[in-house]
Each structure stands twice: as structure tokens, then as C-alpha cells.
N, C-alpha and C positions, 0 to 999 in steps of 0.2 A: 352514291350508295355506300361507298367505303367510309365516308365521313359519318354518315348516319350509324353505320355499324360500330365505328369506334366510339361514338358518343353513347350508344346504348350499353357498351361494355363498361364505360366509365361511370355511368349512372346505374349500375347494377344494384338491384334492391338488396339491402342488407337485412339480416335476420336478428332475432333476439336469442341470446343463449341463457338457458336456465342451468344453474350449477347446484348440485347437492352432493353431500359427502357424509359418510359415517366411518368411524374408526375400526369397527369390528363387524364380522359377518353376522353376529347375533343381534345387530341393531337394525334389522330389516324394516321393522315397524317405524323406526325413527326416520329411515330413508324415505319410506312411503309418505310419512307425514310432511316431510320437507317438500317432496314433489307435489303433493296435493295442494299445499299452501302456495307454491309457485304457480301452478296451473290456475288456481282460483284468482290470483292476482292478474294473470294474463287475461282471463275472461272478463274481469271487472274493468280492465283498462283496454279491452278490445284489441288485444295483441294475439293475432292468429298465426303469424309466421315465426315460430320459435323452434329451437332444438334443445333437447335435454342432454346434459352431460352429468353423469353420476359416477362417483367413485365410492365403491364399497370395500370395506376392510383396508382403508388407507388413512394413515395418521395425518393430522393437520400439520405436524411438524415437518413433514416431507415437502420440499419445494417442488419436487417432480412427482406427478401422479398421472396415470394414463388418460383419464377423461379431462383433467385440468390441462394437461399438455396439449391435447387436441383442441380444446377451446382456445387456449392462448395462441396457438398457431393460427386459428381462424381469425382471432383478433389482429394479429400481426399482418395477416393477409388482407385486412380491411373488409372482412365478410360479416363482422358483428357490429350491430348498432347499439345494443344494450346487453349488459351482463347483469342478471338478477340472481341473488343468492338469498337463502333464508336468514343467514346471519353472517357477520364478519368472520366468526370462528370457523364457519364451514369452508370459507375460501382460504384463509391463512391464519396461523397461530401467532407468528412473529410479526412485529411491526415492519421490519425490513422487507420480509416477503410480501406483505400487504402493499407496501409502498412501491415495490418493483412492479407488481401487477397493475396498480392504479396508474403508474407512470406510462406503462405500455398501452393502457386503454386510452389515456389522454392523448398520447402521441398519435393514435389511430382514430381519434374522435369517437371513442366508444364510451357510452355512459355506464355508470355502475350504480346499482340499486340494491340495498339491503333491507329486507322486510322487517326483521326484528328491531333494528335500530331506526327504522323509518327514515332512511337516509338516501338521498338522490344527489349524486355529485354534480348534476346540472343546476342545482339550486344554490343560492348564496350560502346557506348553512353547509351544504356539501363542500363548497370551496374552502370554507373555514376549517372543516374537519380534515380536508386533504392537507392544508398547511400545517395543522397540528400534528397529523400523522408523520409528515415530513420532518418536523422538528423533533418529535419523539424518536424517530428512526435515527437521526443524526446523533441525538443524545445517547442512544443505545450503542451506536458504533464507537463514540468517544469513550463511553464507560468501559466497553470491552477492551479497547486499545489501552486505556489507563490501567486496567487490571492486569493486562499482559505485561506492560512495562514495569509495574510494581512487583509482579511476581518474578520477573527476570532480575530486577535489582536486588530483591531479597535473596534469591538463589546465589547471586554473585557474592553478596555480603557473607553468606554462610560458607563461601569457598567452593561452591559447587561449579564444576566446569559444564558449560552449556554447549549444546550442539553435539554432533556426532564425534566420537573419539577418533583422533588422528592415528592412522595405522602405518603411514609411510615413515621410512627412516630418513629424515631430512639430512642428518649429519652424513650418512653414507652417500646420499644423492648429491649433496654439495661437493663432497670430495671427488666423486666421479665426474662431476661437471668441470671441476678445476683440472682434472686429468684429461679433459677433452673428449670423453667418450660420447657416442651418439645416444639419442633418446632411446632407441631400441635396445642398445646394450645396457643402458642404465636401468631401464624398466625390467629387463631380464634379471640383472644382478640384484636389484633392490626388491624384486618380486612385487611390482606395482604397475599401474597402467601408465600410458603415455601422458594422460591428463594429469596424473599425480606428479609426474616428473616436470611437466610444464608449470604446474602451480608451485612446486618446490623451487624451480628455477626463478620464477617471478619473485618469490619471497627472498631468495638468496640475493638477487640483484638489488632488491629494495634495501635489504640490510647492508649490502656492500656500499650502496650510494649514501646511506646514512653515516656509515663509518668514515667514508672519504670526506663527507661534509664536516664531520666532527674534527677530523685531523686538520682539515684546511682552516677551520676556525681557530683551533689551538695554535697552528703555525702563525696565523695572522696576529693572534694575541701575543705570542712570543716575540714576533717581529716588532710589534708596537712597543713591547717592553724594552727590547734592545735599542730601539730608536730613542726612547725616553732616557735610557741610561747613557747613550752616547751624547744626547743633548745636555744631560747634567754634567758629564765630564767636560764637555766643551765649555760650559758655563763656568765651571770651577777653574779650568785653565785660563779662561779669559779674565776671571776675577784675580787670579794669581798674577797674571801678566800686568794687569792694571795696578795692583798694589806694588809690584816691583818698580814700575815706571814712576809711581808717586814717591816711593822711597828714594829712588835715584835722583829725582828732581829735588827732593828735600835736602839730600846730601850735597848736591851741587850748590844749592842756596846757602847752606851752612858754611861751605868753603869760601864762598864769595864774601860773606859777612865777616869771616875770620880774617 
């Protein structure tokens, strides 16, 4: 009996969701027209088990709307078999929002039907449209990211400092760190938070490490230069010694011949 009960829960009948939306409260007739068209579609296709979700005075640019949120929760819970809208624009205005909704429906095996566009995602054409929407959404994200990067680069080129203005006194904090004061004392004297002291210390240690590395490289360069100079001197001394030996040998040879 327990097995049968579990199976009945797993095979729970799912319903159809009808979604309608208008942007202002003055568009009540528009909302009624959408609902009437959705119900006629259900009658024509013998869909009896449906639930209506309607958002009035809700902009399509909003990703979160009361009725839409309830419907998408039901989709996530696996309670919805079909989502039917009068038009794409009633569900979402942006491509990215549309794609997120369609991906959630696909994940939960929920079909999406738009009456105005005569589109059913369970069909071959519907799959093609889904791929196109995905591509356009990716393009939209890439274009936004590119515009942001170009804007930041242009601002830097004009000499504009980006981000929040730094208020902490790094010079004071670094001097207090060198003196060995605690974070609490430094924060009190510099009038900043412990987090600011910690960030300033990390910056100070990083700069100190760079300076030490630079000094080490300069020392190595100087050491290499000294070695080269010592080698040159040794070579000159060796050459001078060789010339002296040659001259001495030549002198000895001249005495013997004389």
C-alpha cells in the first residue's frame, strides 16, 4: 500500500498555467482580452485543468511580479505542464529574462506556448526559436560587458578615478604599523575600521615585498658587474704576465746569440 501511495504522488497530475499581464491599471480591457483569448485556446484544445495568473499594473521590464513569481514557483515545484501566454511581451520584455524563464521550464519539463507568435516549444520550430533566443541573450550580455569595458577605459583615459574615493590615511597607518601598534589602536588613531587597517597592511606588505625584490635584483646586477670587472682585471694581469715572459725569453735569446 505504501508503494502505491508513493507512486500516486510521483504521478501527480500537472496543470496548465495561463499568464496575462498589463502595465497599468487603466488597461483592464486589455487584460480581459488576453484572458478571454487564453480561455478560448483552452476550450479549443480541450484543456480543462488550468490556473490563471494575472499581473495588473506591472511593467514587463520587472523580472519579479507577484503572479509571475507564484507561477514560476509552481513550475519549479513540478506542478505545471504547460505555460500559455498571449504574447512573448506579456511574459518578458528582455531576452535574458525570457531565456531564464524558458530554461526553468525546460528543466522541469514544462512546455511554453505563445498565442500571438503561434509558437509551441515542443515543436521543431520551437526548439529553433529557443536556440535563437539563447544566442541573442548571449550576444546581449557580451554587448553590455563590452560597453562597460569601453566606458571604463574612456573614463581612465580622461584621468577620472574610478570606484569609491579612498578615505583612509595609508601613510599614517603604515607608520603606526612600523611602530608595532595593534589594529585597535591604529583604527582609533587613524579613525577608520579594522578592515581598513587590514587592507592597508596588506598593501603595505605588498609594496615592501616589491621594494625588497627590486633591491635584490639591483644587488645581483651590481654583483655581476663586479665579477665582470674582476674577470677583466685578471685577464689584463694574465696578459701582462704573458707579455713579460715573452720579453724575458726574447732577451735571453738575444744574449745567447750575442
